[in-house]
C-alpha positions as CSV (number, residue, x, y, z in Angstrom):
1,X,3.2,38.9,221.1
2,X,2.2,40.6,224.3
3,X,4.0,43.4,226.1
4,X,6.1,41.0,228.2
5,X,7.3,39.2,225.0
6,X,8.3,42.5,223.4
7,X,10.1,43.6,226.6
8,X,12.0,40.3,226.7
9,X,12.9,40.6,223.0
10,X,14.3,44.2,223.3
11,X,16.1,43.5,226.6
12,X,17.8,40.6,224.8
13,X,18.6,42.7,221.8
14,X,20.2,45.4,224.0
15,X,22.2,42.7,225.8
16,X,23.9,41.8,222.6
17,X,25.2,45.4,222.1
18,X,28.8,46.1,223.1
19,X,29.6,49.3,225.1
20,X,31.3,50.8,222.0
21,X,28.2,50.0,219.9
22,X,25.9,51.6,222.4
23,X,28.1,54.7,222.5
24,X,28.2,54.9,218.7
25,X,24.4,54.5,218.4
26,X,23.9,57.1,221.2
27,X,26.0,59.6,219.3
28,X,24.1,59.0,216.1
29,X,20.8,59.5,217.9
30,X,22.0,62.8,219.4
31,X,23.2,63.9,215.9
32,X,19.8,63.1,214.4
33,X,18.1,65.1,217.1
34,X,20.0,68.2,215.8
35,X,17.9,67.9,212.6
36,X,14.6,68.4,214.5
37,X,13.1,71.9,214.8
38,X,12.9,71.7,218.7
39,X,15.6,74.1,219.8
40,X,13.6,77.2,220.5
41,X,11.8,75.9,223.6
42,X,12.7,76.7,227.2
43,X,12.4,73.6,229.3
44,X,13.8,70.2,228.3
45,X,13.3,67.1,230.4
46,X,16.0,64.5,230.0
47,X,16.4,61.0,231.6
48,X,19.9,60.0,232.7
49,X,20.9,56.5,231.5
50,X,21.0,53.3,233.5
51,X,24.3,52.0,232.3
52,X,23.8,48.3,233.4
53,X,20.6,48.2,231.2
54,X,22.5,49.5,228.2
55,X,20.2,52.5,227.8
56,X,21.0,55.2,225.4
57,X,23.8,57.4,226.7
58,X,22.1,60.7,227.1
59,X,25.3,62.5,227.9
60,X,25.5,63.6,224.3
61,X,22.0,65.2,224.5
62,X,22.9,66.8,227.8
63,X,25.9,68.4,226.2
64,X,23.8,69.7,223.3
65,X,21.3,71.2,225.6
66,X,24.0,72.7,227.8
67,X,25.7,74.1,224.7
68,X,22.5,75.7,223.6
69,X,22.0,77.2,227.1
70,X,18.7,75.4,227.6
71,X,17.0,74.7,230.9
72,X,17.4,71.0,231.7
73,X,15.1,69.2,234.0
74,X,15.9,65.8,235.6
75,X,13.6,63.5,237.6
76,X,13.9,61.7,240.9
77,X,11.8,58.5,241.1
78,X,9.7,57.4,244.1
79,X,9.2,53.7,243.7
80,X,6.7,53.5,246.5
81,X,4.2,55.8,244.7
82,X,5.5,55.0,241.2
83,X,5.9,58.8,240.6
84,X,8.6,61.2,239.7
85,X,9.6,64.6,241.0
86,X,11.3,67.0,238.6
87,X,14.2,69.3,239.3
88,X,15.9,72.0,237.2
89,X,19.6,71.1,236.7
90,X,21.9,73.8,238.0
91,X,25.6,74.0,238.8
92,X,24.7,73.2,242.4
93,X,22.5,70.2,241.7
94,X,23.8,67.1,243.5
95,X,23.4,63.9,241.5
96,X,23.4,60.5,243.1
97,X,22.8,57.0,241.6
98,X,19.9,55.3,243.3
99,X,19.6,51.6,244.1
100,X,18.2,50.8,240.6
101,X,21.2,52.5,238.9
102,X,19.4,55.7,238.0
103,X,21.4,58.9,238.4
104,X,19.0,61.4,240.1
105,X,19.1,64.9,241.4
106,X,19.1,65.1,245.2
107,X,18.2,68.8,245.5
108,X,17.3,71.8,243.4
109,X,14.5,73.9,242.1
110,X,11.4,71.8,241.7
111,X,9.6,72.0,238.3
112,X,6.0,70.9,237.4
113,X,5.3,68.7,234.3
114,X,3.1,71.4,232.8
115,X,6.1,73.7,232.6
116,X,8.0,71.3,230.2
117,X,8.2,71.9,226.5
118,X,10.1,68.8,225.4
119,X,10.5,65.4,227.1
120,X,13.1,62.9,226.0
121,X,11.7,59.4,226.9
122,X,13.4,56.1,227.5
123,X,11.8,53.0,226.0
124,X,12.4,49.4,225.1
125,X,10.4,49.5,221.9
126,X,8.0,51.6,219.8
127,X,5.7,51.2,216.9
128,X,4.9,53.1,213.7
129,X,2.0,54.8,215.3
130,X,4.0,56.3,218.1
131,X,3.2,53.9,220.9
132,X,6.0,53.1,223.2
133,X,6.8,50.2,225.4
134,X,8.7,51.0,228.6
135,X,9.7,48.8,231.5
136,X,6.1,48.3,232.7
137,X,5.9,50.4,235.8
138,X,4.0,53.3,234.2
139,X,6.2,56.1,235.6
140,X,6.4,57.9,232.3
141,X,2.7,57.5,231.3
142,X,1.7,59.0,234.7
143,X,4.2,61.8,234.3
144,X,3.3,62.6,230.6
145,X,-0.4,62.8,231.2
146,X,0.3,65.9,233.4
147,X,2.4,67.6,230.7
148,X,0.7,70.3,228.6
149,X,-0.8,69.1,225.4
150,X,1.8,70.9,223.3
151,X,4.7,69.2,225.0
152,X,6.8,67.2,222.5
153,X,7.3,63.6,223.6
154,X,10.5,62.3,222.0
155,X,11.4,58.7,222.4
156,X,15.0,57.5,221.9
157,X,15.6,54.0,220.6
158,X,18.6,51.9,219.4
159,X,16.2,49.9,217.3
160,X,13.7,50.7,214.5
161,X,9.9,50.7,214.9
162,X,7.7,47.6,215.2
163,X,4.7,47.5,213.0
164,X,2.3,47.6,216.0
165,X,2.6,47.1,219.7
166,X,-0.1,46.2,222.2
167,X,-1.4,49.2,224.1
168,X,-3.5,50.1,227.2
169,X,-5.9,52.9,227.5
170,X,-3.5,54.8,229.9
171,X,-0.5,54.6,227.4
172,X,0.7,58.1,226.2
173,X,1.9,58.1,222.6
174,X,5.1,59.8,221.4
175,X,5.2,62.8,219.0
176,X,8.6,61.6,217.7
177,X,11.1,58.8,218.1
178,X,14.8,59.1,217.1
179,X,16.9,56.1,216.2
180,X,20.5,56.0,215.0
181,X,19.2,55.8,211.4
182,X,15.9,57.5,211.3
183,X,13.6,60.3,212.7
184,X,10.0,59.2,213.2
185,X,7.3,61.8,213.5
186,X,3.8,60.8,214.6
């Protein structure tokens, strides 16, 4: 199968999940994250979920990070340049859902990718070697290549790993992936 085939497969699998099932799996993923030794860092980048695409509900992770008094960084996407700008989440940060259904910060203190210690990454699929498959626009690969080498790249997935996914030279691998049932370390 090629990347398009895998994307179609996992979009179809997500479509079969009920809202309650997505929520239960999202909570299980957040609980599994608590088992990782990642909580002594300073800056954590988190994506906010696109509900209509049945992405993992990251509200649980947001609550964990807030409860641990961590610095949370959110992104705003620029679809013309296929790039993201990153902002520190504060009490005064205004969030607004864009045309693609992504909640994004509208203001705030701008952060650079090399300042980030941990990045939680959306994906459609991943494999046993840490390769991830996103939506195909390359936003995260371009972003991750600018992060410091020690940055933890943690994928979040409702589904378990494929044996092997097709990759491109520009693809950035994960350091971990968390599913409702398992923690993968690469």
